[in-house]
KOLGUKE-309093 format. One record per residue (C-alpha): residue number from 1; residue in one letter; x, y, z. Coordinates in Angstrom, 2 decimals. Example, Ala and Ser with C-alpha at 12.3 -4.5 7.8 and 13.67 -1.06 7.14 Angstrom:
REM residues 2
n->1 res->a X->12.30 Y->-4.50 Z->7.80
n->2 res->s X->13.67 Y->-1.06 Z->7.14
This chain:
REM residues 187
n->1 res->m X->6.24 Y->-26.46 Z->4.55
n->2 res->s X->3.53 Y->-29.06 Z->5.36
n->3 res->e X->-0.13 Y->-28.63 Z->3.61
n->4 res->q X->-1.46 Y->-26.98 Z->6.10
n->5 res->e X->0.76 Y->-23.95 Z->6.31
n->6 res->y X->-0.89 Y->-22.49 Z->2.96
n->7 res->r X->-3.69 Y->-20.70 Z->2.55
n->8 res->p X->-5.67 Y->-20.03 Z->-0.28
n->9 res->v X->-5.97 Y->-16.01 Z->-1.46
n->10 res->k X->-9.28 Y->-16.05 Z->-1.06
n->11 res->a X->-9.31 Y->-16.98 Z->2.01
n->12 res->s X->-7.82 Y->-13.59 Z->3.50
n->13 res->q X->-9.48 Y->-11.21 Z->0.50
n->14 res->t X->-11.40 Y->-8.41 Z->2.59
n->15 res->t X->-14.14 Y->-5.87 Z->1.42
n->16 res->l X->-14.66 Y->-2.90 Z->3.94
n->17 res->k X->-17.71 Y->-0.30 Z->2.67
n->18 res->e X->-17.60 Y->2.91 Z->4.54
n->19 res->l X->-20.26 Y->5.99 Z->3.33
n->20 res->m X->-18.28 Y->9.54 Z->3.28
n->21 res->v X->-19.59 Y->11.61 Z->6.11
n->22 res->p X->-19.39 Y->15.37 Z->6.50
n->23 res->h X->-17.04 Y->14.79 Z->9.25
n->24 res->y X->-14.22 Y->13.38 Z->6.81
n->25 res->a X->-14.86 Y->16.68 Z->4.61
n->26 res->n X->-11.00 Y->18.64 Z->4.06
n->27 res->f X->-11.10 Y->22.73 Z->3.44
n->28 res->g X->-11.91 Y->21.62 Z->-0.72
n->29 res->g X->-15.31 Y->20.05 Z->0.42
n->30 res->k X->-14.00 Y->16.67 Z->-1.11
n->31 res->v X->-13.04 Y->14.09 Z->1.52
n->32 res->h X->-9.60 Y->14.20 Z->3.01
n->33 res->g X->-7.13 Y->11.99 Z->1.58
n->34 res->g X->-5.87 Y->11.23 Z->4.97
n->35 res->v X->-9.29 Y->9.56 Z->5.88
n->36 res->i X->-8.63 Y->7.52 Z->2.80
n->37 res->l X->-5.53 Y->6.18 Z->3.85
n->38 res->s X->-6.43 Y->5.06 Z->6.94
n->39 res->l X->-8.98 Y->3.09 Z->5.75
n->40 res->m X->-6.40 Y->1.57 Z->3.23
n->41 res->d X->-4.25 Y->0.90 Z->6.16
n->42 res->k X->-6.97 Y->-0.83 Z->8.07
n->43 res->i X->-7.67 Y->-3.01 Z->5.49
n->44 res->a X->-4.42 Y->-4.13 Z->4.54
n->45 res->y X->-4.08 Y->-4.96 Z->8.36
n->46 res->t X->-7.27 Y->-6.71 Z->8.35
n->47 res->c X->-6.21 Y->-8.89 Z->5.39
n->48 res->a X->-2.90 Y->-9.30 Z->6.24
n->49 res->a X->-3.82 Y->-10.51 Z->9.88
n->50 res->s X->-6.53 Y->-12.34 Z->8.34
n->51 res->h X->-3.41 Y->-14.63 Z->6.05
n->52 res->a X->-0.57 Y->-14.89 Z->8.64
n->53 res->r X->-3.68 Y->-15.39 Z->11.92
n->54 res->c X->-1.01 Y->-12.74 Z->13.59
n->55 res->y X->-0.34 Y->-9.30 Z->14.68
n->56 res->c X->1.03 Y->-7.39 Z->11.28
n->57 res->v X->2.16 Y->-3.51 Z->11.21
n->58 res->t X->2.99 Y->-1.64 Z->7.87
n->59 res->a X->6.75 Y->-1.80 Z->6.34
n->60 res->s X->6.02 Y->0.43 Z->3.72
n->61 res->i X->3.51 Y->1.79 Z->1.31
n->62 res->d X->4.11 Y->2.14 Z->-2.44
n->63 res->s X->2.86 Y->5.03 Z->-3.86
n->64 res->v X->-0.75 Y->5.52 Z->-3.56
n->65 res->d X->-2.74 Y->7.02 Z->-7.02
n->66 res->f X->-5.78 Y->9.47 Z->-6.28
n->67 res->l X->-7.26 Y->9.03 Z->-9.56
n->68 res->n X->-10.57 Y->10.47 Z->-8.48
n->69 res->p X->-11.51 Y->12.80 Z->-5.99
n->70 res->v X->-13.98 Y->11.35 Z->-3.26
n->71 res->e X->-17.08 Y->13.27 Z->-2.38
n->72 res->v X->-19.32 Y->13.60 Z->0.91
n->73 res->g X->-22.24 Y->11.34 Z->0.76
n->74 res->e X->-20.33 Y->8.46 Z->-1.76
n->75 res->l X->-20.05 Y->5.21 Z->-0.34
n->76 res->l X->-16.22 Y->3.88 Z->-0.62
n->77 res->t X->-15.44 Y->0.30 Z->-1.03
n->78 res->l X->-11.95 Y->-0.88 Z->-0.59
n->79 res->h X->-10.96 Y->-4.10 Z->-1.67
n->80 res->a X->-7.72 Y->-6.17 Z->-0.40
n->81 res->s X->-6.29 Y->-8.97 Z->-1.09
n->82 res->v X->-2.88 Y->-10.76 Z->-0.11
n->83 res->n X->-0.77 Y->-10.64 Z->-3.36
n->84 res->y X->2.80 Y->-12.28 Z->-2.76
n->85 res->v X->4.60 Y->-13.79 Z->0.46
n->86 res->g X->7.57 Y->-13.89 Z->1.60
n->87 res->r X->8.77 Y->-15.36 Z->4.76
n->88 res->s X->7.09 Y->-12.74 Z->7.60
n->89 res->s X->6.26 Y->-10.33 Z->4.87
n->90 res->m X->3.51 Y->-10.03 Z->2.45
n->91 res->e X->2.23 Y->-7.80 Z->-0.15
n->92 res->v X->-1.60 Y->-6.42 Z->-0.32
n->93 res->g X->-2.57 Y->-4.91 Z->-2.93
n->94 res->i X->-5.77 Y->-2.20 Z->-2.50
n->95 res->k X->-8.50 Y->-1.10 Z->-4.65
n->96 res->v X->-10.60 Y->1.44 Z->-3.65
n->97 res->v X->-14.10 Y->2.55 Z->-5.54
n->98 res->s X->-16.77 Y->5.57 Z->-4.83
n->99 res->e X->-20.38 Y->5.23 Z->-5.58
n->100 res->d X->-22.44 Y->7.67 Z->-5.89
n->101 res->f X->-25.84 Y->7.05 Z->-5.58
n->102 res->h X->-27.79 Y->10.21 Z->-6.88
n->103 res->n X->-26.13 Y->9.87 Z->-9.97
n->104 res->g X->-25.51 Y->5.90 Z->-10.21
n->105 res->v X->-21.48 Y->6.40 Z->-11.04
n->106 res->v X->-18.78 Y->4.24 Z->-10.11
n->107 res->k X->-15.36 Y->5.10 Z->-10.35
n->108 res->p X->-11.89 Y->4.33 Z->-8.82
n->109 res->t X->-10.34 Y->6.48 Z->-6.59
n->110 res->n X->-6.83 Y->4.49 Z->-5.51
n->111 res->t X->-5.04 Y->1.75 Z->-6.12
n->112 res->s X->-2.06 Y->1.02 Z->-3.94
n->113 res->y X->0.43 Y->-1.80 Z->-2.53
n->114 res->f X->1.18 Y->-2.42 Z->1.16
n->115 res->t X->3.52 Y->-4.24 Z->2.70
n->116 res->m X->2.76 Y->-5.81 Z->5.88
n->117 res->v X->4.65 Y->-7.79 Z->8.20
n->118 res->a X->3.30 Y->-10.47 Z->10.58
n->119 res->v X->5.13 Y->-10.17 Z->14.17
n->120 res->d X->5.14 Y->-11.46 Z->17.52
n->121 res->e X->3.18 Y->-9.08 Z->20.09
n->122 res->e X->5.86 Y->-9.99 Z->22.87
n->123 res->t X->9.13 Y->-9.74 Z->20.75
n->124 res->r X->8.13 Y->-7.81 Z->18.17
n->125 res->k X->9.99 Y->-9.82 Z->16.00
n->126 res->p X->9.29 Y->-11.33 Z->12.55
n->127 res->v X->7.37 Y->-14.62 Z->12.53
n->128 res->q X->7.13 Y->-16.95 Z->9.43
n->129 res->i X->3.59 Y->-16.77 Z->8.05
n->130 res->p X->1.90 Y->-19.33 Z->5.71
n->131 res->g X->2.83 Y->-19.76 Z->2.07
n->132 res->l X->-0.39 Y->-18.92 Z->-0.83
n->133 res->v X->-2.38 Y->-21.48 Z->-2.33
n->134 res->l X->-2.78 Y->-19.75 Z->-6.11
n->135 res->e X->-5.73 Y->-20.82 Z->-7.79
n->136 res->e X->-6.62 Y->-19.03 Z->-10.33
n->137 res->d X->-4.15 Y->-17.20 Z->-12.87
n->138 res->v X->-4.76 Y->-13.79 Z->-11.87
n->139 res->e X->-3.06 Y->-15.00 Z->-8.68
n->140 res->v X->-0.10 Y->-16.44 Z->-10.11
n->141 res->k X->0.22 Y->-13.12 Z->-11.91
n->142 res->r X->-0.48 Y->-10.70 Z->-9.02
n->143 res->f X->2.23 Y->-13.15 Z->-7.05
n->144 res->l X->4.98 Y->-12.75 Z->-10.03
n->145 res->e X->4.25 Y->-9.13 Z->-10.11
n->146 res->g X->4.52 Y->-8.75 Z->-6.33
n->147 res->m X->8.15 Y->-10.58 Z->-6.26
n->148 res->m X->8.89 Y->-8.50 Z->-9.71
n->149 res->r X->7.67 Y->-5.02 Z->-7.36
n->150 res->r X->9.99 Y->-6.48 Z->-4.04
n->151 res->k X->13.12 Y->-6.80 Z->-6.44
n->152 res->f X->12.56 Y->-3.68 Z->-7.85
n->153 res->k X->11.75 Y->-1.91 Z->-4.51
n->154 res->q X->15.46 Y->-3.19 Z->-3.42
n->155 res->h X->17.36 Y->-2.47 Z->-6.02
n->156 res->h X->15.63 Y->0.99 Z->-6.05
n->157 res->r X->16.65 Y->1.35 Z->-2.27
n->158 res->d X->20.12 Y->0.10 Z->-2.86
n->159 res->e X->20.64 Y->2.64 Z->-6.00
n->160 res->m X->19.57 Y->5.48 Z->-3.74
n->161 res->k X->22.04 Y->4.15 Z->-0.46
n->162 res->a X->24.81 Y->4.64 Z->-3.13
n->163 res->a X->23.89 Y->7.93 Z->-5.27
n->164 res->r X->23.12 Y->9.91 Z->-1.40
n->165 res->k X->26.87 Y->8.56 Z->-0.48
n->166 res->a X->28.46 Y->9.58 Z->-3.92
n->167 res->l X->26.66 Y->12.92 Z->-3.53
n->168 res->d X->29.30 Y->16.27 Z->-3.60
n->169 res->i X->26.96 Y->19.15 Z->-3.21
n->170 res->e X->29.48 Y->21.84 Z->-4.65
n->171 res->k X->29.78 Y->19.64 Z->-7.63
n->172 res->e X->26.69 Y->19.10 Z->-8.55
n->173 res->l X->25.10 Y->22.79 Z->-8.27
n->174 res->h X->24.92 Y->23.51 Z->-11.53
n->175 res->k X->21.75 Y->20.81 Z->-11.54
n->176 res->l X->19.81 Y->24.36 Z->-9.55
n->177 res->d X->19.80 Y->26.46 Z->-12.67
n->178 res->g X->16.39 Y->26.89 Z->-13.17
n->179 res->q X->14.66 Y->25.04 Z->-10.57
n->180 res->n X->12.13 Y->26.24 Z->-8.43
n->181 res->c X->14.55 Y->26.98 Z->-5.83
n->182 res->q X->16.91 Y->29.60 Z->-4.35
n->183 res->l X->20.32 Y->29.62 Z->-2.69
n->184 res->a X->20.44 Y->31.40 Z->0.77
n->185 res->r X->22.99 Y->29.16 Z->2.03
n->186 res->t X->25.92 Y->30.33 Z->4.59
n->187 res->r X->29.44 Y->28.76 Z->4.56
């Protein structure tokens, strides 16, 4: 690749701020998790498309940790950064914080990693994306951690596939003892 096919991390870092309004509340009076997930997906797309300069799709979302509830009236701030890039995919790290204006409290609410894939809008086939210029130690660390997460996810997928294939229900029934389930199957 030539030097022109690399972009600095800072070039696509994205921040999104949104006031949490009553319409976003769930039955418990807190902001619905689905609203927050939707905002996280929006910022992941914006960050990824800004880096790739083309259409991107969400391929996977690592576990989304809900650290603290979000109240109606708080300002939600989402920060996104491309941590790692492959040939057509990239990992976007997302951090979410909420700010309570009345009490002056800022609290972390969510973190997650989204895997986004750059695709051609017509063919829907993956397209090659620019590499990352890593300018700071934290960017190098995030890139290396992204490589590890990618490797661990693939290893986990392979292990789960093998485990599902090898699963013998009759031999494993004893594992249901003491679990919160009741067998009512017919043979």
